[in-house]
N, C-alpha and C positions, 0 to 999 in steps of 0.2 A: 230404553236401548237407544244407542246413538246410531246415526246413519251409517257410520263406518262399521259398526258391529253387524247391522243388518246386511250390509254389502258383503262382509266376510262370510256370514252364514249363507247367503245366496250363492257366493262363489263356491263354497264347500259343497252345497247341494248340487250345483251345476256340475262340479267335478265328479261327484258321486254318480250322477246320471250318465255322464260320459263313460265312466268306468263300467257301469252296468250295461250300457249299450255295446261297448266293446266286448264284454263277456258274452253277451247274447249273440253278437255277430260271429265271434269265435266258435261258439257252439253250433251255429248254423253252418259255418264253413266246414267244420268237422263232419257234421251230418251229411252235407252235400258231397264231400269227398268220399264218404262211406257209400252213399247211394251211387256215385259215379263208378266206384270200384265194383259194386254189385252188378250194375248195368253192363260193365265191360265183361265181366265173367259170364253173364247170361248171354250176351251177344256172341261171345266166343263159343260157348257151347252150342248155340243155334247154328253158327256158321260151320263149325266142325261137323255137326250132325248132318246138316244139309249136304256138305261136300262128301262125307263118308257115305251118305245115302246114295250118292251117284254110283259108287262101286257096288253097294249092296243091291241096288235095284237093277243094275245093268251087268248081267253076266258077261256080256261082250267086253265091257271095259275091264272087268276083273280078269278076264282071260288075257286080254292084251297086256295088262300090267304084269302078269305073272308068266308070260310066255318065256320059254327057255332061251329062244334066240334073242330075246331082249329087243332093244331098239333097232338092231340090224334087220330084224324080221318084220318090222312094222311097215304097213303100207302108208301112203301119204295121208289117207283119211284117218287111219289109226294113230299116226303121229299127231295129227291135229287134235283128235279126241284126248289123247294122253297129255299133250301140251296144254290144252285148255284146262283139263282137270288139275294138272300140276300148277298152272298159273293161279288158279283159284286157291289151291292149297297153300302155296307159298305166299300169296298176298295175305291170306289169313294169318300165317305165321309172322309176316312182316308187321301187320297191325298189332298183334299181341306183343311182339318185340318192342315196338314203339311205345305201346301203353306201359309196358314194364319199365322201360327207360325213364318214363315220366312219372312213375309211381302210381299209375292208374290200375295196373294189373298186378295182383299179388304174386310174390315170389313163389309161394307154394303152388299156385295154379300154373305158373310158368314152367315149373319142373315137369309137369305132365305134358305140357305142350312141347317142351324141348325134347322130351323122350320120343314123342311122336315125330318130331322133325328129324332127330337122329335116326330113327327107324327108317324114315323115307330116304335119307341120305346114305344109308347103308347099302342101298341098291346102286350099283355102278351106272345103270342106265339113267337113273334119276340124277345122279351127280353129273353125268354128261349133259343132260337136259339143263341142269342148273348152270353149268359152265357157259352154255350157249345163250341162256336167258337172263343172266344176272344183271345185265345192264339196265333193265327196266325197274329195278328195285332201289330203295333208299340205300345210300352208301353205308350207313351204320349197319343195316341189315345184311348187306352183301359181305361186309367185313366179318360179321358174326358167322354167317353161313359158310363162307370160305374157310374160316378157321375150323368149324365143325367138320366140314368136308375133308380138309387136309388131315385132321386127326383120324377120321374113319379110314381114309386111304392108307395111312401109315399102319393102323391097327390091322387092316385086312392084309396088307403086304407082309406084315410080320407073322400073321397067322398062316399065310401061305408058305412062308419060308420053313415053318415048322412041319409042314406036310411033305416037303421034298425028301 
């Protein structure tokens, strides 16, 4: 064998090694992305559980949130409790929304989170809180929640017109 032939064979083997390395790296990246999505889903479930647990464990908070008079009947300390609870809730939704935008949080899981967000926004008192608190959240999330909130307001207004 000539030196040129040996060099050619060595180049082919080196190229093959590079291709195998790239395939391995691609598989590792895919596995890491999958693990990241799983971790995001688990973290979301833990955050939601912890926050919803506040209402479950505190009859006072549940009573405040469901009071007929709504936010007009809240004392200053009740408003603070509700505001902190909602801040935690909406920060959780914001994180999930951001994870979804970047492909970390699965669309299928987001559907349930969005349903919970819509449920929260269906309450006029929570929409009023959102309107006053929206400046502390990411612009993309604010835009998204504002759109949902407007849709719910229109739907509620239309349902009220049918009751007249």
